[in-house]
Backbone as XML, in Angstrom:
<?xml version="1.0"?>
<chain id="A" units="angstrom">
  <residue number="1" name="GLY">
    <atom name="N" x="-38.716" y="-36.437" z="58.709"/>
    <atom name="CA" x="-38.142" y="-35.999" z="60.019"/>
    <atom name="C" x="-39.067" y="-36.440" z="61.133"/>
  </residue>
  <residue number="2" name="ALA">
    <atom name="N" x="-40.352" y="-36.066" z="61.000"/>
    <atom name="CA" x="-41.321" y="-36.371" z="62.120"/>
    <atom name="C" x="-41.433" y="-37.838" z="62.370"/>
  </residue>
  <residue number="3" name="ARG">
    <atom name="N" x="-41.440" y="-38.636" z="61.284"/>
    <atom name="CA" x="-41.583" y="-40.092" z="61.472"/>
    <atom name="C" x="-40.330" y="-40.755" z="62.050"/>
  </residue>
  <residue number="4" name="ALA">
    <atom name="N" x="-39.211" y="-39.994" z="62.015"/>
    <atom name="CA" x="-38.006" y="-40.571" z="62.632"/>
    <atom name="C" x="-38.009" y="-40.395" z="64.107"/>
  </residue>
  <residue number="5" name="SER">
    <atom name="N" x="-38.948" y="-39.619" z="64.647"/>
    <atom name="CA" x="-39.008" y="-39.406" z="66.068"/>
    <atom name="C" x="-39.517" y="-40.679" z="66.798"/>
  </residue>
  <residue number="6" name="LEU">
    <atom name="N" x="-39.440" y="-40.638" z="68.115"/>
    <atom name="CA" x="-39.971" y="-41.798" z="68.852"/>
    <atom name="C" x="-41.441" y="-41.875" z="68.667"/>
  </residue>
  <residue number="7" name="GLU">
    <atom name="N" x="-42.047" y="-43.018" z="69.139"/>
    <atom name="CA" x="-43.442" y="-43.190" z="69.018"/>
    <atom name="C" x="-44.186" y="-42.048" z="69.750"/>
  </residue>
  <residue number="8" name="GLU">
    <atom name="N" x="-45.196" y="-41.478" z="69.097"/>
    <atom name="CA" x="-45.870" y="-40.370" z="69.689"/>
    <atom name="C" x="-47.356" y="-40.492" z="69.299"/>
  </residue>
  <residue number="9" name="GLU">
    <atom name="N" x="-48.168" y="-39.948" z="70.198"/>
    <atom name="CA" x="-49.615" y="-39.808" z="69.875"/>
    <atom name="C" x="-49.896" y="-38.386" z="69.930"/>
  </residue>
  <residue number="10" name="TYR">
    <atom name="N" x="-50.733" y="-37.993" z="68.938"/>
    <atom name="CA" x="-51.124" y="-36.531" z="68.863"/>
    <atom name="C" x="-52.469" y="-36.433" z="68.195"/>
  </residue>
  <residue number="11" name="PHE">
    <atom name="N" x="-53.162" y="-35.339" z="68.269"/>
    <atom name="CA" x="-54.392" y="-35.107" z="67.640"/>
    <atom name="C" x="-54.178" y="-34.309" z="66.359"/>
  </residue>
  <residue number="12" name="SER">
    <atom name="N" x="-54.914" y="-34.668" z="65.338"/>
    <atom name="CA" x="-54.913" y="-33.884" z="64.103"/>
    <atom name="C" x="-56.310" y="-33.573" z="63.695"/>
  </residue>
  <residue number="13" name="LEU">
    <atom name="N" x="-56.527" y="-32.403" z="63.138"/>
    <atom name="CA" x="-57.816" y="-31.974" z="62.656"/>
    <atom name="C" x="-58.119" y="-32.542" z="61.302"/>
  </residue>
  <residue number="14" name="GLN">
    <atom name="N" x="-59.213" y="-33.327" z="61.218"/>
    <atom name="CA" x="-59.592" y="-33.969" z="59.948"/>
    <atom name="C" x="-61.056" y="-33.866" z="59.709"/>
  </residue>
  <residue number="15" name="ARG">
    <atom name="N" x="-61.534" y="-34.041" z="58.520"/>
    <atom name="CA" x="-62.921" y="-34.073" z="58.189"/>
    <atom name="C" x="-63.613" y="-35.205" z="58.999"/>
  </residue>
  <residue number="16" name="LEU">
    <atom name="N" x="-64.768" y="-34.912" z="59.510"/>
    <atom name="CA" x="-65.493" y="-35.956" z="60.282"/>
    <atom name="C" x="-66.027" y="-37.076" z="59.373"/>
  </residue>
  <residue number="17" name="TYR">
    <atom name="N" x="-66.367" y="-36.729" z="58.163"/>
    <atom name="CA" x="-66.988" y="-37.702" z="57.263"/>
    <atom name="C" x="-66.035" y="-37.954" z="56.066"/>
  </residue>
  <residue number="18" name="ASP">
    <atom name="N" x="-66.155" y="-39.033" z="55.390"/>
    <atom name="CA" x="-65.451" y="-39.263" z="54.072"/>
    <atom name="C" x="-66.352" y="-38.564" z="53.074"/>
  </residue>
  <residue number="19" name="VAL">
    <atom name="N" x="-65.902" y="-37.368" z="52.666"/>
    <atom name="CA" x="-66.693" y="-36.549" z="51.768"/>
    <atom name="C" x="-66.509" y="-37.074" z="50.366"/>
  </residue>
  <residue number="20" name="ARG">
    <atom name="N" x="-67.537" y="-37.307" z="49.623"/>
    <atom name="CA" x="-67.466" y="-37.815" z="48.240"/>
    <atom name="C" x="-67.245" y="-36.582" z="47.314"/>
  </residue>
  <residue number="21" name="GLN">
    <atom name="N" x="-66.088" y="-36.661" z="46.650"/>
    <atom name="CA" x="-65.692" y="-35.538" z="45.814"/>
    <atom name="C" x="-66.696" y="-35.411" z="44.567"/>
  </residue>
  <residue number="22" name="ASP">
    <atom name="N" x="-67.150" y="-36.477" z="44.044"/>
    <atom name="CA" x="-68.020" y="-36.402" z="42.894"/>
    <atom name="C" x="-69.344" y="-35.680" z="43.213"/>
  </residue>
  <residue number="23" name="ILE">
    <atom name="N" x="-69.830" y="-35.850" z="44.436"/>
    <atom name="CA" x="-71.041" y="-35.166" z="44.933"/>
    <atom name="C" x="-70.756" y="-33.642" z="45.089"/>
  </residue>
  <residue number="24" name="VAL">
    <atom name="N" x="-69.653" y="-33.384" z="45.684"/>
    <atom name="CA" x="-69.265" y="-31.960" z="45.820"/>
    <atom name="C" x="-69.107" y="-31.274" z="44.487"/>
  </residue>
  <residue number="25" name="CYS">
    <atom name="N" x="-68.463" y="-31.929" z="43.579"/>
    <atom name="CA" x="-68.308" y="-31.370" z="42.180"/>
    <atom name="C" x="-69.683" y="-31.132" z="41.494"/>
  </residue>
  <residue number="26" name="ASP">
    <atom name="N" x="-70.588" y="-32.060" z="41.563"/>
    <atom name="CA" x="-71.907" y="-31.883" z="41.021"/>
    <atom name="C" x="-72.633" y="-30.772" z="41.617"/>
  </residue>
  <residue number="27" name="TYR">
    <atom name="N" x="-72.552" y="-30.639" z="42.938"/>
    <atom name="CA" x="-73.245" y="-29.555" z="43.722"/>
    <atom name="C" x="-72.699" y="-28.237" z="43.312"/>
  </residue>
  <residue number="28" name="LEU">
    <atom name="N" x="-71.396" y="-28.098" z="43.294"/>
    <atom name="CA" x="-70.768" y="-26.823" z="42.975"/>
    <atom name="C" x="-71.080" y="-26.399" z="41.574"/>
  </residue>
  <residue number="29" name="ASN">
    <atom name="N" x="-71.101" y="-27.295" z="40.606"/>
    <atom name="CA" x="-71.467" y="-27.014" z="39.247"/>
    <atom name="C" x="-72.945" y="-26.613" z="39.146"/>
  </residue>
  <residue number="30" name="TYR">
    <atom name="N" x="-73.800" y="-27.311" z="39.903"/>
    <atom name="CA" x="-75.203" y="-26.973" z="39.923"/>
    <atom name="C" x="-75.432" y="-25.558" z="40.424"/>
  </residue>
  <residue number="31" name="LYS">
    <atom name="N" x="-74.778" y="-25.225" z="41.576"/>
    <atom name="CA" x="-74.941" y="-23.866" z="42.175"/>
    <atom name="C" x="-74.343" y="-22.803" z="41.232"/>
  </residue>
  <residue number="32" name="ARG">
    <atom name="N" x="-73.227" y="-23.153" z="40.567"/>
    <atom name="CA" x="-72.611" y="-22.216" z="39.691"/>
    <atom name="C" x="-73.565" y="-21.837" z="38.523"/>
  </residue>
  <residue number="33" name="ARG">
    <atom name="N" x="-74.187" y="-22.900" z="37.963"/>
    <atom name="CA" x="-75.127" y="-22.707" z="36.843"/>
    <atom name="C" x="-76.340" y="-21.936" z="37.251"/>
  </residue>
  <residue number="34" name="GLN">
    <atom name="N" x="-76.827" y="-22.179" z="38.516"/>
    <atom name="CA" x="-77.937" y="-21.438" z="39.068"/>
    <atom name="C" x="-77.678" y="-19.945" z="39.098"/>
  </residue>
  <residue number="35" name="LYS">
    <atom name="N" x="-76.410" y="-19.611" z="39.390"/>
    <atom name="CA" x="-76.008" y="-18.204" z="39.456"/>
    <atom name="C" x="-75.605" y="-17.631" z="38.065"/>
  </residue>
  <residue number="36" name="ALA">
    <atom name="N" x="-75.722" y="-18.511" z="37.015"/>
    <atom name="CA" x="-75.383" y="-18.114" z="35.631"/>
    <atom name="C" x="-73.912" y="-17.684" z="35.588"/>
  </residue>
  <residue number="37" name="MET">
    <atom name="N" x="-73.044" y="-18.447" z="36.313"/>
    <atom name="CA" x="-71.594" y="-18.165" z="36.269"/>
    <atom name="C" x="-70.906" y="-19.191" z="35.451"/>
  </residue>
  <residue number="38" name="SER">
    <atom name="N" x="-69.930" y="-18.739" z="34.672"/>
    <atom name="CA" x="-69.086" y="-19.703" z="33.965"/>
    <atom name="C" x="-68.000" y="-20.116" z="34.898"/>
  </residue>
  <residue number="39" name="LYS">
    <atom name="N" x="-67.215" y="-21.083" z="34.517"/>
    <atom name="CA" x="-66.080" y="-21.586" z="35.374"/>
    <atom name="C" x="-65.034" y="-20.434" z="35.478"/>
  </residue>
  <residue number="40" name="THR">
    <atom name="N" x="-64.861" y="-19.681" z="34.411"/>
    <atom name="CA" x="-63.929" y="-18.552" z="34.434"/>
    <atom name="C" x="-64.385" y="-17.463" z="35.416"/>
  </residue>
  <residue number="41" name="ASP">
    <atom name="N" x="-65.717" y="-17.239" z="35.484"/>
    <atom name="CA" x="-66.259" y="-16.230" z="36.428"/>
    <atom name="C" x="-66.006" y="-16.623" z="37.877"/>
  </residue>
  <residue number="42" name="LEU">
    <atom name="N" x="-66.105" y="-17.923" z="38.133"/>
    <atom name="CA" x="-65.842" y="-18.461" z="39.470"/>
    <atom name="C" x="-64.314" y="-18.295" z="39.812"/>
  </residue>
  <residue number="43" name="VAL">
    <atom name="N" x="-63.504" y="-18.629" z="38.850"/>
    <atom name="CA" x="-62.055" y="-18.532" z="39.047"/>
    <atom name="C" x="-61.671" y="-17.082" z="39.386"/>
  </residue>
  <residue number="44" name="LYS">
    <atom name="N" x="-62.333" y="-16.106" z="38.790"/>
    <atom name="CA" x="-62.021" y="-14.663" z="39.033"/>
    <atom name="C" x="-62.359" y="-14.239" z="40.392"/>
  </residue>
  <residue number="45" name="CYS">
    <atom name="N" x="-63.144" y="-14.962" z="41.117"/>
    <atom name="CA" x="-63.570" y="-14.609" z="42.489"/>
    <atom name="C" x="-62.432" y="-14.921" z="43.514"/>
  </residue>
  <residue number="46" name="PHE">
    <atom name="N" x="-61.449" y="-15.695" z="43.080"/>
    <atom name="CA" x="-60.366" y="-16.124" z="43.911"/>
    <atom name="C" x="-59.079" y="-15.545" z="43.426"/>
  </residue>
  <residue number="47" name="PRO">
    <atom name="N" x="-57.972" y="-15.533" z="44.275"/>
    <atom name="CA" x="-56.685" y="-14.974" z="43.863"/>
    <atom name="C" x="-56.139" y="-15.684" z="42.575"/>
  </residue>
  <residue number="48" name="LYS">
    <atom name="N" x="-55.198" y="-15.034" z="41.935"/>
    <atom name="CA" x="-54.648" y="-15.603" z="40.688"/>
    <atom name="C" x="-54.087" y="-16.986" z="40.834"/>
  </residue>
  <residue number="49" name="GLU">
    <atom name="N" x="-53.429" y="-17.259" z="41.957"/>
    <atom name="CA" x="-52.817" y="-18.587" z="42.143"/>
    <atom name="C" x="-53.798" y="-19.707" z="42.286"/>
  </residue>
  <residue number="50" name="TYR">
    <atom name="N" x="-55.115" y="-19.365" z="42.366"/>
    <atom name="CA" x="-56.203" y="-20.368" z="42.457"/>
    <atom name="C" x="-56.722" y="-20.832" z="41.107"/>
  </residue>
  <residue number="51" name="LYS">
    <atom name="N" x="-56.118" y="-20.292" z="40.014"/>
    <atom name="CA" x="-56.563" y="-20.543" z="38.715"/>
    <atom name="C" x="-56.901" y="-22.039" z="38.455"/>
  </residue>
  <residue number="52" name="HIS">
    <atom name="N" x="-55.951" y="-22.871" z="38.770"/>
    <atom name="CA" x="-56.050" y="-24.308" z="38.536"/>
    <atom name="C" x="-56.833" y="-25.040" z="39.674"/>
  </residue>
  <residue number="53" name="THR">
    <atom name="N" x="-56.706" y="-24.489" z="40.827"/>
    <atom name="CA" x="-57.318" y="-25.142" z="42.054"/>
    <atom name="C" x="-58.817" y="-25.130" z="41.865"/>
  </residue>
  <residue number="54" name="VAL">
    <atom name="N" x="-59.406" y="-23.987" z="41.471"/>
    <atom name="CA" x="-60.879" y="-23.940" z="41.351"/>
    <atom name="C" x="-61.330" y="-24.924" z="40.269"/>
  </residue>
  <residue number="55" name="GLY">
    <atom name="N" x="-60.535" y="-25.052" z="39.193"/>
    <atom name="CA" x="-60.871" y="-26.035" z="38.155"/>
    <atom name="C" x="-60.890" y="-27.422" z="38.685"/>
  </residue>
  <residue number="56" name="HIS">
    <atom name="N" x="-60.041" y="-27.761" z="39.675"/>
    <atom name="CA" x="-60.063" y="-29.123" z="40.224"/>
    <atom name="C" x="-61.274" y="-29.383" z="41.035"/>
  </residue>
  <residue number="57" name="TRP">
    <atom name="N" x="-61.872" y="-28.282" z="41.654"/>
    <atom name="CA" x="-63.052" y="-28.484" z="42.458"/>
    <atom name="C" x="-64.254" y="-28.780" z="41.543"/>
  </residue>
  <residue number="58" name="LEU">
    <atom name="N" x="-64.165" y="-28.484" z="40.273"/>
    <atom name="CA" x="-65.269" y="-28.658" z="39.395"/>
    <atom name="C" x="-65.124" y="-29.879" z="38.506"/>
  </residue>
  <residue number="59" name="ARG">
    <atom name="N" x="-64.187" y="-30.710" z="38.786"/>
    <atom name="CA" x="-63.859" y="-31.969" z="38.058"/>
    <atom name="C" x="-64.290" y="-33.189" z="38.830"/>
  </residue>
  <residue number="60" name="LYS">
    <atom name="N" x="-64.805" y="-34.212" z="38.159"/>
    <atom name="CA" x="-65.210" y="-35.448" z="38.778"/>
    <atom name="C" x="-64.211" y="-36.618" z="38.556"/>
  </residue>
  <residue number="61" name="ASP">
    <atom name="N" x="-63.191" y="-36.328" z="37.749"/>
    <atom name="CA" x="-62.270" y="-37.373" z="37.399"/>
    <atom name="C" x="-61.218" y="-37.442" z="38.509"/>
  </residue>
  <residue number="62" name="PHE">
    <atom name="N" x="-60.167" y="-38.234" z="38.206"/>
    <atom name="CA" x="-59.130" y="-38.440" z="39.210"/>
    <atom name="C" x="-58.438" y="-37.155" z="39.653"/>
  </residue>
  <residue number="63" name="GLY">
    <atom name="N" x="-58.454" y="-36.067" z="38.833"/>
    <atom name="CA" x="-57.799" y="-34.850" z="39.211"/>
    <atom name="C" x="-58.709" y="-33.949" z="40.067"/>
  </residue>
  <residue number="64" name="GLY">
    <atom name="N" x="-59.886" y="-34.376" z="40.391"/>
    <atom name="CA" x="-60.766" y="-33.520" z="41.213"/>
    <atom name="C" x="-60.325" y="-33.428" z="42.641"/>
  </residue>
  <residue number="65" name="SER">
    <atom name="N" x="-60.758" y="-32.348" z="43.344"/>
    <atom name="CA" x="-60.407" y="-32.180" z="44.699"/>
    <atom name="C" x="-61.575" y="-31.456" z="45.468"/>
  </residue>
  <residue number="66" name="ILE">
    <atom name="N" x="-61.474" y="-31.476" z="46.799"/>
    <atom name="CA" x="-62.513" y="-30.895" z="47.610"/>
    <atom name="C" x="-61.871" y="-29.641" z="48.208"/>
  </residue>
  <residue number="67" name="PRO">
    <atom name="N" x="-62.638" y="-28.488" z="48.131"/>
    <atom name="CA" x="-62.073" y="-27.210" z="48.735"/>
    <atom name="C" x="-61.862" y="-27.404" z="50.220"/>
  </residue>
  <residue number="68" name="THR">
    <atom name="N" x="-60.827" y="-26.671" z="50.700"/>
    <atom name="CA" x="-60.590" y="-26.628" z="52.135"/>
    <atom name="C" x="-61.744" y="-25.866" z="52.843"/>
  </residue>
  <residue number="69" name="PRO">
    <atom name="N" x="-61.839" y="-26.081" z="54.113"/>
    <atom name="CA" x="-63.013" y="-25.338" z="54.796"/>
    <atom name="C" x="-62.870" y="-23.828" z="54.635"/>
  </residue>
  <residue number="70" name="SER">
    <atom name="N" x="-61.678" y="-23.256" z="54.623"/>
    <atom name="CA" x="-61.546" y="-21.839" z="54.495"/>
    <atom name="C" x="-62.036" y="-21.367" z="53.054"/>
  </residue>
  <residue number="71" name="ASP">
    <atom name="N" x="-61.669" y="-22.162" z="52.054"/>
    <atom name="CA" x="-62.077" y="-21.870" z="50.681"/>
    <atom name="C" x="-63.571" y="-22.091" z="50.555"/>
  </residue>
  <residue number="72" name="TRP">
    <atom name="N" x="-64.111" y="-23.059" z="51.263"/>
    <atom name="CA" x="-65.566" y="-23.313" z="51.203"/>
    <atom name="C" x="-66.341" y="-22.143" z="51.741"/>
  </residue>
  <residue number="73" name="THR">
    <atom name="N" x="-65.858" y="-21.512" z="52.721"/>
    <atom name="CA" x="-66.506" y="-20.326" z="53.287"/>
    <atom name="C" x="-66.724" y="-19.315" z="52.210"/>
  </residue>
  <residue number="74" name="LYS">
    <atom name="N" x="-65.720" y="-19.043" z="51.377"/>
    <atom name="CA" x="-65.859" y="-18.049" z="50.348"/>
    <atom name="C" x="-66.779" y="-18.557" z="49.284"/>
  </residue>
  <residue number="75" name="LEU">
    <atom name="N" x="-66.673" y="-19.844" z="48.918"/>
    <atom name="CA" x="-67.606" y="-20.414" z="47.947"/>
    <atom name="C" x="-69.070" y="-20.329" z="48.370"/>
  </residue>
  <residue number="76" name="ALA">
    <atom name="N" x="-69.294" y="-20.528" z="49.692"/>
    <atom name="CA" x="-70.615" y="-20.456" z="50.288"/>
    <atom name="C" x="-71.223" y="-19.082" z="50.074"/>
  </residue>
  <residue number="77" name="GLU">
    <atom name="N" x="-70.388" y="-18.027" z="50.230"/>
    <atom name="CA" x="-70.847" y="-16.692" z="50.017"/>
    <atom name="C" x="-71.164" y="-16.447" z="48.541"/>
  </residue>
  <residue number="78" name="ILE">
    <atom name="N" x="-70.344" y="-16.910" z="47.694"/>
    <atom name="CA" x="-70.445" y="-16.606" z="46.262"/>
    <atom name="C" x="-71.602" y="-17.350" z="45.630"/>
  </residue>
  <residue number="79" name="LEU">
    <atom name="N" x="-71.759" y="-18.650" z="46.018"/>
    <atom name="CA" x="-72.801" y="-19.477" z="45.407"/>
    <atom name="C" x="-74.070" y="-19.708" z="46.172"/>
  </residue>
  <residue number="80" name="ASP">
    <atom name="N" x="-74.186" y="-19.074" z="47.385"/>
    <atom name="CA" x="-75.327" y="-19.274" z="48.248"/>
    <atom name="C" x="-75.531" y="-20.792" z="48.546"/>
  </residue>
  <residue number="81" name="ILE">
    <atom name="N" x="-74.522" y="-21.376" z="49.099"/>
    <atom name="CA" x="-74.508" y="-22.795" z="49.393"/>
    <atom name="C" x="-75.348" y="-23.091" z="50.649"/>
  </residue>
  <residue number="82" name="ASP">
    <atom name="N" x="-76.126" y="-24.119" z="50.677"/>
    <atom name="CA" x="-76.931" y="-24.523" z="51.797"/>
    <atom name="C" x="-76.051" y="-24.843" z="53.008"/>
  </residue>
  <residue number="83" name="ASP">
    <atom name="N" x="-76.585" y="-24.495" z="54.198"/>
    <atom name="CA" x="-75.844" y="-24.807" z="55.411"/>
    <atom name="C" x="-75.673" y="-26.245" z="55.703"/>
  </residue>
  <residue number="84" name="ASP">
    <atom name="N" x="-76.685" y="-27.095" z="55.223"/>
    <atom name="CA" x="-76.628" y="-28.537" z="55.470"/>
    <atom name="C" x="-75.427" y="-29.134" z="54.601"/>
  </residue>
  <residue number="85" name="PHE">
    <atom name="N" x="-75.279" y="-28.658" z="53.418"/>
    <atom name="CA" x="-74.266" y="-29.156" z="52.558"/>
    <atom name="C" x="-72.909" y="-28.688" z="53.106"/>
  </residue>
  <residue number="86" name="THR">
    <atom name="N" x="-72.849" y="-27.426" z="53.593"/>
    <atom name="CA" x="-71.610" y="-26.899" z="54.228"/>
    <atom name="C" x="-71.191" y="-27.757" z="55.382"/>
  </residue>
  <residue number="87" name="ASN">
    <atom name="N" x="-72.200" y="-28.194" z="56.186"/>
    <atom name="CA" x="-71.941" y="-29.030" z="57.333"/>
    <atom name="C" x="-71.384" y="-30.349" z="56.896"/>
  </residue>
  <residue number="88" name="TYR">
    <atom name="N" x="-71.861" y="-30.947" z="55.816"/>
    <atom name="CA" x="-71.365" y="-32.176" z="55.341"/>
    <atom name="C" x="-69.892" y="-32.061" z="54.869"/>
  </residue>
  <residue number="89" name="VAL">
    <atom name="N" x="-69.572" y="-30.934" z="54.174"/>
    <atom name="CA" x="-68.205" y="-30.827" z="53.609"/>
    <atom name="C" x="-67.226" y="-30.381" z="54.661"/>
  </residue>
  <residue number="90" name="CYS">
    <atom name="N" x="-67.606" y="-29.511" z="55.533"/>
    <atom name="CA" x="-66.647" y="-28.821" z="56.414"/>
    <atom name="C" x="-66.616" y="-29.340" z="57.864"/>
  </residue>
  <residue number="91" name="LYS">
    <atom name="N" x="-67.450" y="-30.226" z="58.255"/>
    <atom name="CA" x="-67.426" y="-30.701" z="59.597"/>
    <atom name="C" x="-66.116" y="-31.416" z="59.935"/>
  </residue>
  <residue number="92" name="THR">
    <atom name="N" x="-65.439" y="-30.992" z="60.976"/>
    <atom name="CA" x="-64.147" y="-31.536" z="61.319"/>
    <atom name="C" x="-64.112" y="-32.047" z="62.769"/>
  </residue>
  <residue number="93" name="ALA">
    <atom name="N" x="-63.229" y="-32.837" z="63.111"/>
    <atom name="CA" x="-63.028" y="-33.404" z="64.436"/>
    <atom name="C" x="-61.555" y="-33.643" z="64.673"/>
  </residue>
  <residue number="94" name="LEU">
    <atom name="N" x="-61.177" y="-33.690" z="65.951"/>
    <atom name="CA" x="-59.821" y="-34.049" z="66.255"/>
    <atom name="C" x="-59.727" y="-35.562" z="66.350"/>
  </residue>
  <residue number="95" name="ARG">
    <atom name="N" x="-58.775" y="-36.153" z="65.676"/>
    <atom name="CA" x="-58.597" y="-37.539" z="65.649"/>
    <atom name="C" x="-57.248" y="-37.893" z="66.238"/>
  </residue>
  <residue number="96" name="LEU">
    <atom name="N" x="-57.206" y="-38.940" z="67.034"/>
    <atom name="CA" x="-55.944" y="-39.337" z="67.642"/>
    <atom name="C" x="-55.078" y="-40.117" z="66.592"/>
  </residue>
  <residue number="97" name="GLN">
    <atom name="N" x="-53.853" y="-39.740" z="66.466"/>
    <atom name="CA" x="-52.950" y="-40.360" z="65.506"/>
    <atom name="C" x="-51.743" y="-40.876" z="66.276"/>
  </residue>
  <residue number="98" name="THR">
    <atom name="N" x="-51.132" y="-41.904" z="65.799"/>
    <atom name="CA" x="-49.927" y="-42.477" z="66.383"/>
    <atom name="C" x="-48.881" y="-42.549" z="65.325"/>
  </residue>
  <residue number="99" name="VAL">
    <atom name="N" x="-47.746" y="-42.053" z="65.678"/>
    <atom name="CA" x="-46.525" y="-42.165" z="64.798"/>
    <atom name="C" x="-45.652" y="-43.211" z="65.378"/>
  </residue>
  <residue number="100" name="ARG">
    <atom name="N" x="-45.413" y="-44.239" z="64.540"/>
    <atom name="CA" x="-44.565" y="-45.355" z="65.013"/>
    <atom name="C" x="-43.347" y="-45.432" z="64.078"/>
  </residue>
  <residue number="101" name="ASN">
    <atom name="N" x="-42.248" y="-45.783" z="64.712"/>
    <atom name="CA" x="-41.013" y="-46.039" z="63.916"/>
    <atom name="C" x="-41.256" y="-47.286" z="63.050"/>
  </residue>
  <residue number="102" name="GLY">
    <atom name="N" x="-40.820" y="-47.269" z="61.848"/>
    <atom name="CA" x="-40.901" y="-48.530" z="60.962"/>
    <atom name="C" x="-39.940" y="-49.551" z="61.381"/>
  </residue>
  <residue number="103" name="ILE">
    <atom name="N" x="-40.063" y="-50.662" z="60.859"/>
    <atom name="CA" x="-39.133" y="-51.746" z="61.141"/>
    <atom name="C" x="-37.797" y="-51.316" z="60.490"/>
  </residue>
  <residue number="104" name="GLU">
    <atom name="N" x="-36.729" y="-51.472" z="61.197"/>
    <atom name="CA" x="-35.431" y="-51.084" z="60.700"/>
    <atom name="C" x="-35.042" y="-51.982" z="59.478"/>
  </residue>
  <residue number="105" name="ARG">
    <atom name="N" x="-34.442" y="-51.364" z="58.502"/>
    <atom name="CA" x="-34.032" y="-52.144" z="57.302"/>
    <atom name="C" x="-32.617" y="-52.739" z="57.540"/>
  </residue>
  <residue number="106" name="MET">
    <atom name="N" x="-32.487" y="-53.874" z="57.040"/>
    <atom name="CA" x="-31.175" y="-54.597" z="57.123"/>
    <atom name="C" x="-30.379" y="-54.315" z="55.864"/>
  </residue>
  <residue number="107" name="PRO">
    <atom name="N" x="-28.998" y="-54.240" z="55.985"/>
    <atom name="CA" x="-28.236" y="-53.950" z="54.813"/>
    <atom name="C" x="-28.540" y="-54.900" z="53.648"/>
  </residue>
  <residue number="108" name="GLU">
    <atom name="N" x="-28.853" y="-56.154" z="53.942"/>
    <atom name="CA" x="-29.149" y="-57.110" z="52.848"/>
    <atom name="C" x="-30.481" y="-56.817" z="52.083"/>
  </residue>
  <residue number="109" name="ASP">
    <atom name="N" x="-31.288" y="-55.853" z="52.642"/>
    <atom name="CA" x="-32.498" y="-55.444" z="51.949"/>
    <atom name="C" x="-32.244" y="-54.631" z="50.697"/>
  </residue>
  <residue number="110" name="PHE">
    <atom name="N" x="-31.037" y="-54.167" z="50.541"/>
    <atom name="CA" x="-30.660" y="-53.254" z="49.413"/>
    <atom name="C" x="-29.766" y="-53.989" z="48.435"/>
  </residue>
  <residue number="111" name="LEU">
    <atom name="N" x="-29.904" y="-53.667" z="47.187"/>
    <atom name="CA" x="-29.015" y="-54.319" z="46.151"/>
    <atom name="C" x="-27.684" y="-53.608" z="46.125"/>
  </residue>
  <residue number="112" name="ASP">
    <atom name="N" x="-26.713" y="-54.390" z="45.907"/>
    <atom name="CA" x="-25.332" y="-53.872" z="45.769"/>
    <atom name="C" x="-25.137" y="-53.380" z="44.360"/>
  </residue>
  <residue number="113" name="ILE">
    <atom name="N" x="-24.476" y="-52.260" z="44.186"/>
    <atom name="CA" x="-24.246" y="-51.617" z="42.885"/>
    <atom name="C" x="-23.550" y="-52.691" z="41.986"/>
  </residue>
  <residue number="114" name="GLY">
    <atom name="N" x="-22.655" y="-53.449" z="42.492"/>
    <atom name="CA" x="-21.956" y="-54.489" z="41.758"/>
    <atom name="C" x="-22.926" y="-55.476" z="41.130"/>
  </residue>
  <residue number="115" name="PHE">
    <atom name="N" x="-24.017" y="-55.731" z="41.768"/>
    <atom name="CA" x="-25.023" y="-56.657" z="41.295"/>
    <atom name="C" x="-25.654" y="-56.091" z="39.988"/>
  </residue>
  <residue number="116" name="LEU">
    <atom name="N" x="-25.886" y="-54.725" z="39.967"/>
    <atom name="CA" x="-26.443" y="-54.118" z="38.781"/>
    <atom name="C" x="-25.492" y="-54.214" z="37.611"/>
  </residue>
  <residue number="117" name="GLU">
    <atom name="N" x="-24.196" y="-54.153" z="37.915"/>
    <atom name="CA" x="-23.236" y="-54.298" z="36.796"/>
    <atom name="C" x="-23.205" y="-55.685" z="36.240"/>
  </residue>
  <residue number="118" name="LYS">
    <atom name="N" x="-23.409" y="-56.686" z="37.085"/>
    <atom name="CA" x="-23.478" y="-58.124" z="36.597"/>
    <atom name="C" x="-24.664" y="-58.342" z="35.718"/>
  </residue>
  <residue number="119" name="ILE">
    <atom name="N" x="-25.863" y="-57.781" z="36.067"/>
    <atom name="CA" x="-27.076" y="-58.094" z="35.248"/>
    <atom name="C" x="-27.110" y="-57.161" z="34.006"/>
  </residue>
  <residue number="120" name="LYS">
    <atom name="N" x="-26.335" y="-56.174" z="33.945"/>
    <atom name="CA" x="-26.383" y="-55.258" z="32.786"/>
    <atom name="C" x="-26.113" y="-55.950" z="31.519"/>
  </residue>
  <residue number="121" name="GLY">
    <atom name="N" x="-25.160" y="-56.926" z="31.505"/>
    <atom name="CA" x="-24.871" y="-57.701" z="30.320"/>
    <atom name="C" x="-25.965" y="-58.601" z="29.849"/>
  </residue>
  <residue number="122" name="ILE">
    <atom name="N" x="-26.900" y="-59.004" z="30.818"/>
    <atom name="CA" x="-27.969" y="-59.971" z="30.417"/>
    <atom name="C" x="-28.990" y="-59.221" z="29.553"/>
  </residue>
  <residue number="123" name="PHE">
    <atom name="N" x="-29.237" y="-57.964" z="29.793"/>
    <atom name="CA" x="-30.296" y="-57.271" z="29.037"/>
    <atom name="C" x="-29.683" y="-56.528" z="27.936"/>
  </residue>
</chain>
């Protein structure tokens, strides 16, 4: 819906840096071990619906994720996270964004259903 509107410029709140998820994961696991907490112990510090979310923070593979700044605040209290690292992960800025209408599609850009029936016999 929003992309269908006319060209617009607006500001969005985004992280100031490209935060490396693998570094965040290693740091959170390091601090968790320092506190002698298991992954389950850390999950219990958050609401039930965070069960899988916290696990994603502690993964370095493709399924890993970075906590939101509000979640990071709670993590910082639980794990005694350094202010410098918090600054790295949570520093945000307003960035100018432009929404442009895409190039209109022509009817010939789409396949005709009849065409699918014709090639069905080939395969």
